[in-house]
N, C-alpha and C positions, 0 to 999 in steps of 0.2 A: 547513290550509296544507300539512301533510305529505302528504295525499292528493294535492293539486294538483301538488306537487314530483314525487311518484312517477309521476303521470299524464304530466307533462311529460317526464321521463326515458324513460318507456315509448315515448312518441312518437319521441324521438331514437333510441332503439334500433331501432324499426321502420324509420325512414328510413335508418339506417346499414346495417342488414342488407340493404336493397335496392341501396344505392350502392357499397359497398366490394367490391373484388375485384381480381384481377390485370389486367394489360393483356390486350387481346383477343388470345387465343392464335391465333385464326384469321387475324388480320391479320399477325402475326409469321410464321405458317406460310406465307402467300403470299410474303412477302419472302424467307424461307428457300428456297423452291422456285425463286426467280429470282436466287439469290445469285451473280452473275457480274461485278459492277461495284463500284467503290469506293463509289458512291453508295448501292447497296443494302446493302453492308456497314455504312456509317455508320448508315442507317435501322434495320437490325436491332440493331446494338449499342446505339443510342440507346433503342430500345424495351426491350431486356433490362435495360440499366442503370436505367431508369425503374422497373422491377419491383423490383430489388434495393435501390434507394434509397428505396423507398416507405416512408412512416412507419408503415404498418399492416402490415408483413410479419408473418404469423402464425408461431408457433414450432413448430407441429406439422411433423414431419419430412416428412410426406407432402404438405404444403401447397405446396412448390415443384415445379412439374411438371418431370419428368425430360426432357421435350422441350427445355426451355431449355438444358440442358447439351449436347444434340445440336446445337442451333442455334448455340451459342457455339463449339463445336469446329469446326463447318463454317465458320463466319465466320473462325476462326483459320486454317484450312487454306486458304481462298480467298485471304485477305490475305497469307499467306506466299508463295502462287504468284504474286501480283501485286506482291510486295515492297512492300506497303503497310504501313509501320511503324505509323502511327497506328491503323489497323484491328487490327493484331496486338496492340498494347498494350491496346486497349479489350477485345478478346476475352479476352486473358489475365486482365485484371481481373475480367471477368464469371465466368470459370470458377473463379477463386479465391474470389469471393464466394458462388458457388453451393456449393462445397465447404465454405465456412465455415458457411453457413446449414444445410446438411445435417449438418455436424458438431456441431451444438448438442447432440446426444446425448453428454454428457460421459463416460458410462460406456464408451462405445466408443473414446474417446481418438482420434478420427480427425481432429482440427483440424490438427495441424501437418503430418502426412505429405502431406496432399493440397493444402491451400489455400496454404501459405506459398510453395512453389516458383513457383507461377503468379503470385502477387502480387509476388514478388521480380523475376521476368522483366518483368512489366508496368511496375515502377518504373524498372528499368534501361533499358528501350527507350524509355519516355517521357521520361526524363532526356536520353537521347542525341539525341532529336529535338527537345527543347525544349518538350514538352507538359506545362506546369506543372501543370494540373488533374488529369490522370490520374496524374501522379507523386505528387501530394499524396493523391489518393484511395487509391492502392495502398498507400502508406506508412501512412496512417491506418488502413486495415484490418489491417495487419500489427501496428500498436501496440495495437489493441484485442484481437487474439489473444493478444499477449504479456501484456497485463493480465489477460485472462481465465484464463491459465495461472498467474497469481500472480507473474509476473516484472515487477514494477512499475518497476524500475530500467531495464530494457531498453525497456519501454514508453515511459517518460518520454524516454530518450535518442533513441528513434525519432521522438517527437513534436516535440521542440524544433526540429530543423532544418527540418521542413516547415512549422512554425508561422512561423519566421523568414523562410522562403522566400515564403510567401503574403503576408506584410507587405511584403517587399522588392519583389516582383513587382507588387503593387498600387501602390506608391508610384512605381515606374518608369512604369507606365501613366499614372498621374495626372499625371506630370511631362512627358509628351509634348505636342506641339502639339495643340491641340484637334481638329484635322482627323484626326490620326494615332491618337487615343485609341481603344483597343478596349473599348468599353463592356460588350460581352458578356463579355469576359475578366474585367473588373473585377467584374461580377455574380457570375460563377462563383467567383472568388477570395474574394469576401466570404462567399458560401455556405460555401466550404471553411473559412474563418476562423471562421465561426459553430460549426461541428462541432468544429474544433480547440480552440477556447476552452472549449466544453462538455467535451470530453475532459480538458482540463488541470483544469477545476473538479472533475470526478469523481475524477482521480487525487489531487488534494489533499484532497478529502473523505475518501478511503480512508486518506490518510496523517495524518489528524486535523489538518491545517493549514487551519483553517476560513477565516481571513481571506484567505489566498491563493485558496482555492476561491471565496469571494465575489467577488473581483476579477474572476476569469475568467468566472464566471457572469453578472455585470453586463455585462461586454464582450459576451457572446453575446446578452444581451437587447437592448443597443443596436443590434447588427447585425440582429437579427430585426425591430425595429421599423423600421429603415431599409429592410429588404426588404419590409416590410408583409406578412409571412407570419404570419397570426394563430395557426396551429398552433405555429410556433416561438416566438412571443411567449408563448403560454399554457405551453408546455413549459419555456421559460426562467424564467418567473415561479415555476413549481414548484421549479426548481433554486435560485434565489435564496432562495426561502422555506426550502428544506432547509438552506442555509448559515446563514441567520439563526436557525433553530431550533437548530442545533448550537451557536451562539454564545449561546444562551438569550436571544435578543432576540424573544421570542414575539409581541409586538404588531406588529413589523415583518413577521414571517413571516405572520401572519394577513392583514394588508393586502395583501401580494403574492398570496397564495392567493386571496382574495376577488376581486381584479382578474382573476386567471387563470381562475377558475371563470366569472365573467361573460363573458369572451371566448369560452371553450370552448363554453359554453352557446349564446351567440348564433350561433356558427359550427357548432353541432351536432357538435363534435369529441369524440366519446365516449371515445377513448383518453385524452385530456388530462382530460376530466371525471373518469374513474376515477382517474387518477393524482393529480389535485389533491384529490379527496375523500379518498384515502388519506392524502396528506400532511397535509390538514386534521385528520383523525382523530388523526394522530401528535402534532400540536401540542396538540390538546385533551387527549390522554392525558398529555402532559408537564405540563400545567396541572392535572392530576387531575380533568378534567371527563370522566369515563369514559363517562357516559350518551350525551353528544354525540359522543364519540370513536367509540363503538360504532355509532351511527346512521350516521355518515359512512363507517366501514368496511363496513357492510352494503350501503350504496348503491354503494360502489365495487366490491364483490364482484359484485353483480348486473350491473353494466355490463361488467366484466372478462370474465365468462362470455360476453357477446355479442360482444366484440371479439376473443375468442380469443387473448389475450395471456397465456400461462401464467406467465412470470416475474413479471408484475404481480399475477396471481392469487395466486401463492405468497407474495408480499410481503404482500398483504392478509390472507391467512390467518394468516400469522405474526402480524400485528398483533392480529387478532381472538383468537388463542390467548393473547396477552399480557393482553388484557382479561379472559378467562376465568380465567387464573391469578391476576390481580390480585384478582378476586372470589372466589378459592378454589374455583372450579368446575373442578376438575381433570380429570373425564372429558371434559367439553366442550373444554377446552383441549388435551387430548391428541388428540382427534379432529382439531381444526384443525391442530395441529402436525404430525401424521402425514400430513395431506393436503398441507401445505406441503413437508415433507421429501420426499415421493415425487415432487414436481415439481422441487425443488432437485437431487435426486440425478441427474436426467435432463438438466435444462436449465441448471444453474448450474455455474460453476467450482468445483472441489474447495475452494478456499480459503474460499468463502462457506458451506461446510458446517461449519466448525469451531465457530462460535458456535451454530448450529442444533442440533448434537449435544449441546452443553453444556446448552442449554435444555431439550431433550427429556429428558436425564438428571435434571435438577432436578424436572421435572413428574412423572416416573415415581417419583421418590423421595418427593415430596409425596403421590403416590397410593398409596404403600407397595407398589409393584411393584419390589422391589429387584433382582430378576434383570435386568429390562429396563433399569432405571436404571444398573446396573453395565455392561451391554452398551453402552449409548449413551455413558457415561462413557469406556469403553475406546476407542470410535470417536473420541471427541473428543480424548483424550490421544495416541492413535496419530497422528492426522492433524496435530495442532498440533506434536508432536515431530518428525514428518517434515519439515514445512515449516521448523522452526527449525534442525534439523541440516543439511538441505539448504542453507539460507541461509548457515549458518556455513561449511559446507565450500566453498561457492561463493566466499564472501569470502576464505577463506584461499588457495584455488587462484588466484584473480585476483591476490592480492598476491604469490604466489610467481612467477607469470608475469611481473609487472612487474619484480620483482627480477631475475629471470633476463635480461630484456630489457635492463635497465640494465647488467648485467655484460657481456652480449654487445657492446653499443654501446661500452663502455669498452675491451674487448679490441680491437674494430675500430680505435679511436682509437690505442690503444697500438701496434698492428701499423703503422699508417700512420706514426706517429711514429719507429718503429724503422727503417722503410724510408727515411724522410727522413734519418735520421742516417746510413744506409749511403751514400746518394748524397753526403752532404757529405764523408764520409771518402774516397770515390773521387775527388771533385774535389780533395781536399786532396793525394792522391798525384800527381795530374796537374799541380799548380801549385807543386811544391816549389821551383822555380827563381825564383818571383816574389819580389819584394822583401820586406823585413821588415815594411813596413806591411800588405801583403796577408796575410802570415802571422799578424800580430796579429789582423786582422779575422776570419780563419778561426778563430783560437783562441777568440775571443769567441763566434762562432756555435756552435762545438762545446760550449762551456760552456753556453750557453743551452739547446741540445738536450738536453744531460745533465741539467740541472735540471728541464726539462719532463718527461723520462723518470722522474726520481725522483719528481716530484710525481704523475704518472699512476700509478706503481707504488703509492704510498701510498694514493691514492684507490681503486685496485683492491683493495688489502688491506682497506681499510675496508669496501668493498661486500661482499667475501667474508664478513667477519666478521658483517655485518648480515644476510646470507642465512642464515649458520649459526645466528644468534639466532632468526630466523623460523622455521627448521625445528624448533628446540628448543622454541620456543612452540607450534608446530602439534603436536608430539608431546605436550606437556604438556596441551594442550586435548583431544586425543584420549583420553588417559588419564583426564581428568576426565569426559568424556562417557561412556566406557565403564564407569567405576566407579560414578558417581553415578546413571546411568540403569538399571544392572543390578539393583540391589536392589529399587526400586519396581515395576519391570516383572516380575521374578521373583515378587514378592508377589502382583501382579495375576494372573498366570498360575496361581499356586496356588489363589487365592480362586475363579477361574473353575472350576478342576477341582473344588473342594469344592462349588460351586453345582451343577455338572452331577451330581455324586454325591448331591446332596440331603442332605448331612450337616450342614447349618447351618439353624438356625431363623431366622426374619425378624429377630429382635433381634440375633443374632450377625451376620448378613449386613449389617445396618445399621451396626453398630459398626465392622466391618472395612471397609465401603465408605467411612466417615467417615474412618478412618485412612489408607486408600489415597488418598482425595481430598486430604488434608493432604500426604501424602508426595509425591504427583505434582504438587501445586501448588508445593511447594518445588523439585521438579526443574525444572519449567518456569521458576520464578523464577531458578534457577541458569543455565539456558540463555540467558535474556535477558541476565543479567549477563555471561556469557561472550562473548556477541556484542557487546554495548557495549564490554567491556574490550578485546576483540581489535581492534575497530575503532580505539579510542583509541590502542593500542600500535602499530598497523601503518599506519594511514592518517591519524593525527592527528584531533583533535576539531574539528568544524566547528560553530560556535555562531552561533545566530540569536536575539539578545536582543529582548525585548518586555516590556511592563508585565504584572506578575503580581500578582493578588489573592491574598495569602497565605491568608486566611481561607477563600476558596473552594477553593483548592488542597488545603488540609488537609481540608476537608469531603468533597471528591471521594475522597480516599484513604481516609478513615475509612469512607465508604459502600462502597468497594471491598473493604476487608479486615474489615468488621464481622462477616461471617459467621464468620471464623476466631475473632475475639475473643469473640463471643457463645458459641461452643462451649466455651471455657475460662472463661466467666464473667468476662472482663476487660472493664472499663469503659473506653471511649474518650471523651476529653473535649477539646473544641476551645475554649481560652480566648483564641485569637488575636482581637484587636479587629476588628470588621467595617470600621471607618473607618481602619485602619492604612494608612500610605502604601504604594502598591504597590512591589513590587521590580522591578529591572530587570535580567532575566537570560534565559537560554534555558529556555523552559517544559519542554521534553522532558527536559532534564537535571535540572532541580530537581524534576520529577515523580518521576523515577527515585530521587533522593536520598531525598525524603520516604517513597516506598513501601519502599525498603530499610530505612530506620530504623524504620519502623512495623512491618514484617514481623519484624524482629529482636526489637523490644520485646515484640510478641505472643508470639513463640516462647519468650523467656526469662522471661516474667511468669507466676507461678503462678496457679492458679484464685482468683478473688475479688480479684485485684489491679487496678490501674488504670493507664492511660497518658494523659498530658495533654500538649497542645501549648500554648506560650506564645510570644509575640513582642513585641518592643518596638523602638523607634528609639533607637539609642545616640547618645552625644555626638558621634560621628564621622560622623553621618548614614548609618550602616549599619544594616540590619534585622537583628536577632539573633533567630533562630527556634530554640526549644528543645523537645525531646521528653523527657519525664521518665517513667520507669516505676518500679514497685515490685518489680522483678524480683530476680534472683539476684546481680546486681552483677558487676563485672569486676575482676580482680586487678590490681595495679599493674604487674606484668610484661607482662600482656596489653594494658593501656592503652597502653603504649609501643610495642607491637608492631603493633597492628591497623591504624595509618595509615602504617606503614613499607613501602614497596613491596619493598625487598630482603628484608626479614623474611618477608613474605607469600609471595613467589615461592620463597624458599629452603626454606620449610617445607611448600610445597604437596604434594609427592610423598609425604611421611610422612603428612600428614593425609588424603590421598586414601585411603591403605591403611587408615587407622583409621575411615573413614566419616564424617569431620568435614568442615565446609565449608573452603574454601581462602581465605576472606576477600575474595573479589573484589568483594562488594557494598559493603563499607566503603571498599575501595581506589577503586572507582568514585566513590563519594560524595566522597572527598578530591579526586580529580582533577577532577570536575565542578564543585565549589564553587570550587576554586582557579582553574579556567579562567574562571569568571564573576567573579573578582576578590575572592572572599571567603575565609574560614577556616573550619575545623570542628575542634572539640575535644570531649573527653569528661571528666565527672567522675562517679566512681562509688565506691561502697562495697559490699564483699561482704555479701550478705544484706539490703541496704537498697535497692538499686536504682541505676539509672544515669540521667544527664542527658546527651544528645548535643545540642551547640549548633553552629549554623552561621550565618555572616553573609552578607548579600547587599547589593549596591549598590542605591540608589534612582535614579531617573532623573536627579534633580538632581546626585547624586554622580557619576553616570557622565559628565555633561557637563563637570564640573570636572576 
């Protein structure tokens, strides 16, 4: 059976190698040589767009012929001479797509300078002339570039209006008289909406919001079936399966993948076969069926080599490396990882390299190559810290701009108010001869104006004070970053210097690497807490409640932090009943609360100690979750301080200088629990341990 499957796939690959290719370059060249009318501009642009929108665009930089750029530039030049705006918009879109595909070498960092200006002009022209399809395509290309650069918020903000526009325009066309309906436009809009829904699904997958991603992937699947495009159907089934796998609904994932594989094989769609086989292997790996997982990965790799899709190949190699690492075959795992990284470093956005560097560091550590383990761990920490700090600084800058804009608008209103008052006063001087009734009315107007001015002045003073507090908060955050990052990074530089001088033996290198790993992990945790806290203070907390299985949530965090606990010999115990009623709260907030409490417990529990989780439903229908450790305990004075916002902020500058934490983790825990309608408290005795307890509403309690 296996032999027949391989023979079947080999036949597919042979057929694919004969059929796949770019548009006929000779036919495009003929049109290019006679490019003097609007009709020929349309024909050339249509042919070039078909190339760049092809589902099988290879990712080798040399694969896109340079002639295509020459054709598009000539099309733009002729269209400008004819004042043909539609032709200009399409040519600009093609040039932007060309530079984007050429810019897939991320080490050269050429994506933004070349492609975005052309795409922005294409979007602006198409919007002015009412060409919705080109406007959507140009904006979609821009949002994909933003996403690849790690600017997820900008990407999402770009995607929302064009998604709404595609829906709106489709409904407008459907609502027209049957004779006036533009069916071709409806088909194009639905094609655009398919890609936009897929983009939304991928954004939510990246944000770990799997239910939202599933919603958009299912919408894309429905649109693909309506279009009867079997490639899109197979591709969408893979995306739906990916979301089900993330939600741990593995049987649903398998059924989607099997349908997708059947469709892809029937239509000889090798790209989708490789993609679906890779996803099938991932599901099998999550089910601990490693032999079957490895079989599907191997089949996927063979096909990916034929279809020349390097990002897909890198993803498969990474999965194969995980299989080797799981089986403790570290040399083979290293070989696969290094192949994957060599592709990721060229063709993937930098943000995707963070986890890859961490995984490579772990493999080198297990293979006892401490120098390379340290090198890749430094790459991992440098890149992650860079993204976290950049993100934090952008958040603070945006908030400062918003505050300054509010102050400016208030000053404008105040000026207008003062100007209005001056006019009233002049009018008063001109009508002093009017009767007492008129004088009384004028007095009332003056009093009203004065009160408005006073009210505006108070608002302005309040806004200035808020801006002053924001600046103080910014300075404090910068002080924390500079102090708490300096120590571990200096230590890391010293260790690298020692390694280069070869003054350390492997055992010493391992001990120091483990200590650095712990310190840098704490530093990254601090940055996460700073980012969450800054958001909560300056933008307010946005909550999205859902049902939460407390037992599973505790298990995920124990698995995440078990490495730190094992190093100290601390036992982690989950006593939460599996059948406990779900809590109803924001998953991300409660996840951060549990992670902070568990990290603190591990930090302050000595070797040989234990940390246990318990939970129960109290008489008020609240779930009480507690974490108990056998650590050093907390004094009465500190117990009163740790959840007090003013106490934490007023002592933060002193504690920064002493190298201690500023208590933002516990402060965040309190704010997030209270935001979800619960409470948090602590009981502790010195040298005996501590118990932190927090309460959460159930779904039934929330309805009441």
